[in-house]
ROTI-721290 format. One record per residue: x, y, z of N, C-alpha, C in turn; residue in three letters. Coordinates in steps of 0.02 Angstrom, whole numbers, padded with zeros to 5 digits, always signed. Each point is the difference from the previous one (the first is absolute). Example, Ala and Ser with C-alpha at 12.3 -4.5 7.8 and 13.67 -1.06 7.14 Angstrom:
! residues 2
+00660-00284+00390-00045+00059+00000+00045+00060+00000ALA/-00018+00053-00036+00042+00059+00003-00039+00055+00037SER/
//
This chain:
! residues 175
+00493+00694-01858-00021-00041+00057-00015+00046+00058UNK/-00057-00009+00029-00019+00039+00058+00027-00032+00063UNK/+00029+00039+00041+00025-00025+00064-00043+00030+00055UNK/-00029-00042+00041-00044+00023+00053+00036-00004+00066UNK/+00001+00054+00036+00031+00000+00066-00052+00013+00053UNK/+00007-00034+00054-00045+00008+00056+00042+00021+00059UNK/-00016+00057+00028+00037+00025+00058-00018-00038+00063UNK/+00033+00020+00053-00012-00034+00064-00072+00007+00023UNK/-00032+00057-00014-00070+00010+00017-00045-00050-00035UNK/+00015-00013-00064-00040-00049-00038+00009-00070+00026UNK/+00061-00016+00020+00013-00067+00028-00037-00009+00066UNK/+00001+00051+00042-00035-00004+00064-00075-00008-00011UNK/-00026+00039-00047-00072-00006-00015-00017-00070-00024UNK/+00044-00030-00042-00012-00068-00024+00000-00050+00057UNK/+00047+00007+00046+00003-00045+00057-00062+00006+00043UNK/-00023+00062+00011-00060+00011+00040-00060-00032-00034UNK/-00007+00011-00065-00057-00030-00036+00002-00076+00001UNK/+00059-00029-00010+00005-00073+00003-00016-00026+00070UNK/+00024+00035+00051-00014-00021+00069-00075+00002+00014UNK/-00032+00054-00023-00072+00006+00010-00037-00056-00036UNK/+00020-00016-00061-00031-00054-00038+00006-00066+00037UNK/+00061-00017+00022+00010-00064+00034-00036-00003+00067UNK/-00001+00055+00037-00034-00003+00064-00075-00007-00008UNK/-00028+00028-00054-00072-00007-00011-00018-00068-00028UNK/+00045-00031-00037-00018-00063-00033+00022-00061+00040UNK/+00043+00009+00049+00024-00058+00038-00053-00024+00048UNK/+00000-00065+00015-00046-00028+00049+00027+00016+00069UNK/-00032+00046+00034+00024+00020+00066-00054-00011+00052UNK/-00040-00050-00008-00054-00014+00046+00029-00010+00070UNK/-00019+00042+00050+00029-00007+00066-00015-00067+00032UNK/-00054-00032-00020-00016-00066+00029+00048-00053-00026UNK/+00040+00017-00048+00046-00049-00028+00073+00013+00018UNK/+00016+00058+00026+00071+00013+00013+00011+00021+00072UNK/+00032-00044+00039+00016+00014+00069+00064+00039+00003UNK/+00047-00014-00044+00061+00039-00006+00021+00001-00072UNK/+00039+00049-00018+00020+00009-00069+00025-00065-00031UNK/-00027-00018-00057+00022-00059-00035-00031-00065+00024UNK/-00040+00003+00052-00029-00060+00029-00074-00004-00017UNK/-00021-00057-00025-00071-00010-00015-00027-00051+00051UNK/-00057+00018+00029-00030-00044+00051-00072-00012-00020UNK/-00020-00063-00001-00069-00018-00013-00036+00000+00067UNK/-00038+00054+00012-00034+00007+00064-00066-00037+00003UNK/-00022-00028-00056-00066-00033-00002-00004-00058+00049UNK/+00054-00034+00013-00003-00057+00046-00005+00021+00073UNK/+00011+00065+00014-00007+00027+00068-00065+00038+00009UNK/-00038+00009-00056-00061+00040+00002-00049-00028+00052UNK/-00033+00046+00035-00046-00020+00053-00061+00045-00002UNK/-00050-00019+00039-00058+00043+00010-00004+00014+00075UNK/-00042+00044+00019-00010+00013+00071+00041+00058+00027UNK/+00030+00040-00044+00036+00058+00025-00050+00056+00015UNK/+00011+00034+00054-00044+00054+00023+00026+00067-00026UNK/-00029+00024-00054+00021+00063-00030-00008+00060+00047UNK/-00046-00005+00048-00010+00056+00046+00061+00012+00045UNK/+00044-00050+00006+00061+00009+00040+00045+00054-00028UNK/-00006+00014-00066+00039+00054-00030-00017+00068+00031UNK/-00059+00006+00029-00019+00063+00035+00043+00011+00062UNK/+00034-00053+00023+00039+00004+00061+00075-00008-00012UNK/+00020+00003-00062+00072-00004-00017+00028+00071+00005UNK/+00051+00007+00041+00034+00065+00005+00042+00011-00063UNK/-00008+00056-00032+00037+00019-00060-00004-00053-00055UNK/-00061-00015-00024-00008-00055-00049+00034+00012-00067UNK/+00014+00062-00018+00031+00015-00065+00070-00031-00006UNK/+00030-00016+00056+00068-00030-00002-00002-00074-00021UNK/-00060-00030-00001-00006-00071-00014-00023-00010-00073UNK/+00043-00031-00040-00016-00015-00069-00031-00070-00003UNK/-00064-00003-00017-00036-00064+00000+00022-00043-00059UNK/+00021-00061+00016+00019-00049-00052-00056-00050-00012UNK/-00038-00016+00052-00057-00045-00006-00050+00018+00056UNK/-00064+00003-00016-00049+00022+00050-00011-00048+00057UNK/+00011-00065-00012-00012-00048+00053+00037-00065-00014UNK/+00048-00016+00043+00036-00064-00007+00003-00033+00069UNK/+00016-00065-00002+00011-00038+00061+00068-00033-00003UNK/+00038+00006+00055+00066-00031+00006+00001-00039+00066UNK/+00048-00045+00006+00009-00037+00062+00074+00003+00020UNK/+00011-00005+00064+00068+00001+00025+00002+00004+00076UNK/+00060+00012+00026+00011+00003+00072+00019+00071+00020UNK/-00033+00025+00053+00015+00067+00026+00069-00002+00033UNK/+00046+00043-00024+00068+00002+00028+00012+00062+00043UNK/-00044+00049-00006+00008+00062+00039-00068+00034+00005UNK/-00012+00034+00056-00062+00036+00010+00013+00062+00042UNK/-00027+00057-00022+00009+00061+00039-00057+00049-00015UNK/-00013+00043+00049-00051+00052-00008+00033+00062-00028UNK/-00029+00026-00056+00025+00062-00030-00033+00059+00033UNK/+00032+00058-00004-00027+00062+00029-00065+00020-00034UNK/-00011-00022-00063-00062+00018-00035-00059-00044+00020UNK/+00010-00045+00048-00053-00043+00025-00003-00069-00032UNK/+00039-00010-00053+00001-00064-00034+00042-00051+00037UNK/-00020-00064-00005+00041-00054+00024+00041-00024-00060UNK/+00064+00002+00006+00048-00015-00054+00030-00068+00012UNK/-00001-00042-00052+00028-00068+00005+00049-00012-00057UNK/+00045-00045+00012+00039-00030-00055-00023-00072-00005UNK/-00013-00021-00061-00024-00068-00013+00050-00036-00045UNK/+00028-00055+00025+00043-00044-00040-00047-00043-00041UNK/-00003+00014-00065-00048-00035-00044+00016-00074-00006UNK/-00052-00040-00005+00008-00071-00013+00030-00010-00069UNK/+00032-00057-00012+00031-00013-00066-00049+00011-00058UNK/+00026+00026-00055-00039+00011-00060-00030+00070-00005UNK/+00014+00042+00050-00027+00069-00001+00055+00052-00001UNK/+00062-00022-00007+00058+00045+00004-00002+00057-00051UNK/-00035-00011-00056-00002+00053-00051-00044+00058+00020UNK/-00032-00002+00059-00040+00056+00023+00041+00053+00037UNK/+00062-00016+00016+00044+00049+00031+00048+00027-00052UNK/+00023+00061+00011+00047+00030-00047+00069+00008+00031UNK/+00043+00032-00036+00069+00010+00022+00004+00037+00066UNK/-00044+00049+00009+00000+00040+00062-00022-00044+00059UNK/-00050-00044-00010-00019-00047+00054+00059-00044+00018UNK/+00036-00024-00050+00057-00044+00013+00055+00036+00037UNK/+00013+00063-00019+00054+00038+00031-00017+00027+00069UNK/-00061+00027+00009-00018+00033+00063-00042-00041+00047UNK/-00034-00052-00026-00046-00039+00041+00018-00074+00001UNK/+00060-00017-00017+00023-00070+00002-00039-00046-00046UNK/-00030+00028-00052-00038-00041-00047-00073-00009+00019UNK/-00021+00029+00056-00069-00006+00023-00043+00053-00034UNK/-00065-00013-00004-00049+00049-00023-00027+00036+00062UNK/-00017+00063-00008-00028+00040+00054-00077-00008-00001UNK/-00029-00008+00059-00073+00000+00008-00017+00057+00047UNK/-00056+00034-00014-00022+00053+00046-00075-00004+00012UNK/-00018-00009+00064-00070+00005+00021-00010+00072+00021UNK/-00042+00037-00037-00010+00071+00015-00041+00008+00064UNK/+00017+00053+00038-00037+00021+00060-00010-00057+00051UNK/+00051-00040+00008-00004-00055+00049+00021+00023+00070UNK/+00032+00059+00004+00027+00026+00063-00016+00074+00007UNK/+00009+00027+00059-00008+00073+00008+00050+00037-00044UNK/-00021+00055-00027+00042+00041-00044+00040+00049+00043UNK/+00066+00001-00009+00041+00048+00037+00030+00053-00047UNK/-00014-00007-00064+00024+00049-00050-00056+00049-00014UNK/+00011+00063+00017-00052+00051-00008-00030+00002-00070UNK/+00043-00003-00052-00023+00004-00070-00045-00059-00020UNK/+00006-00056+00035-00038-00060-00018-00064-00009+00040UNK/-00013+00042+00049-00058-00008+00044-00066-00004-00038UNK/-00009+00041-00051-00064+00002-00035-00015-00065-00037UNK/+00052-00036-00021-00011-00062-00037-00034-00053+00043UNK/+00015+00000+00065-00028-00051+00044-00055+00027+00047UNK/-00016+00064-00006-00049+00030+00045-00066-00040+00000UNK/-00018-00024+00059-00063-00036+00008+00001-00072-00025UNK/+00058-00026-00019+00003-00068-00028+00058-00038+00032UNK/-00014-00060+00022+00052-00047+00023-00010-00065-00038UNK/+00052-00023-00033-00004-00060-00041-00010-00062+00045UNK/-00049-00042-00015-00012-00059+00041+00043-00061-00017UNK/+00043+00004-00051+00040-00059-00018+00046-00018+00057UNK/-00002-00062+00024+00045-00022+00054+00074+00003-00023UNK/+00043+00020+00046+00071+00005-00015+00034-00066+00018UNK/+00028-00036-00049+00032-00064+00014+00069+00010+00032UNK/+00023-00052+00033+00066+00001+00032+00055-00012-00052UNK/+00059+00024+00015+00059-00017-00040+00007-00076+00001UNK/+00012-00028-00058+00006-00073-00007-00063-00033-00025UNK/-00056+00037-00001-00064-00029-00023+00002-00010-00076UNK/-00028-00055-00022-00009-00013-00072-00068+00026-00019UNK/-00003+00047-00048-00062+00034-00015-00016+00003-00074UNK/-00063+00016-00013-00024+00016-00068-00022+00073+00003UNK/+00031+00042-00042-00015+00071-00001-00033+00019-00066UNK/-00054+00038+00005-00036+00023-00059-00004+00076+00003UNK/+00016+00033-00055-00003+00072-00002+00024+00027-00067UNK/+00010+00065-00002+00022+00033-00061+00075-00004-00006UNK/+00024-00020-00058+00071-00007-00014+00025+00066-00029UNK/+00049+00031+00034+00023+00066-00019+00077+00004+00002UNK/+00025+00053-00030+00068+00021+00010-00004+00065+00040UNK/+00035+00002+00056+00004+00061+00041+00053+00045-00032UNK/-00021+00053-00032+00046+00043-00037+00049+00037+00045UNK/-00015+00008+00064+00047+00032+00046+00058-00047+00017UNK/-00013-00065+00001+00051-00048+00019+00023-00045-00057UNK/-00042-00009-00051+00018-00039-00058-00015-00074+00005UNK/-00026-00024+00055-00012-00071+00007-00073-00018-00013UNK/-00012-00066-00010-00067-00027-00011-00033-00012+00067UNK/-00065+00012+00002-00040-00009+00061-00069-00027-00016UNK/-00032-00028+00050-00072-00011+00001-00025+00054+00047UNK/-00035+00050-00027-00018+00059+00039-00058+00036-00034UNK/-00057+00002+00028-00019-00026+00065-00016-00075-00002UNK/+00013-00033+00057-00019-00070+00008-00074-00001+00016UNK/-00038-00042-00036-00072-00007+00013-00016-00060+00044UNK/+00041-00053-00006-00010-00060+00041+00069-00029+00017UNK/+00006-00025+00060+00061-00033+00022-00022-00059+00043UNK/+00012-00061-00025-00024-00060+00033+00058-00048+00013UNK/-00001-00031+00058+00049-00052+00015-00014-00063-00041UNK/+00052-00033-00021-00008-00064-00038+00044-00054+00031UNK/
//
């Protein structure tokens, strides 16, 4: 009888090969997973009218992992502030039925709200971000806190912060 032994190196190699197989074969479509283990049907939020040229004015765009190129959400603005990179930053309390668009990080750090960002809505005070807004000021009107709005833009995960955002916002309308 032949006895086959596999050393620790062989076991590690097997684990690596199995991990590679599963990661290549698993459905990991970013448009379907807002957070680990969560599946979201984004088709009901799909929209048209997003302005792709706004990506030319996003400071450090590589940090934003695109989940859907253009969606529309509705909710109430709960916070608004100007960022040093020139963006107007909002928190939006989503209307019922859209809760699956926020992830654990939104719930923990943003009170369950989704982040919205209108790029180049304000003067840039961050030296590194000046080139993103050079010669461009976003014409989207800035709504007041408490306004009920419809926001259309690119749905992303901000990899620096871990939360879900609409960034850049292409349209923001009162409803």
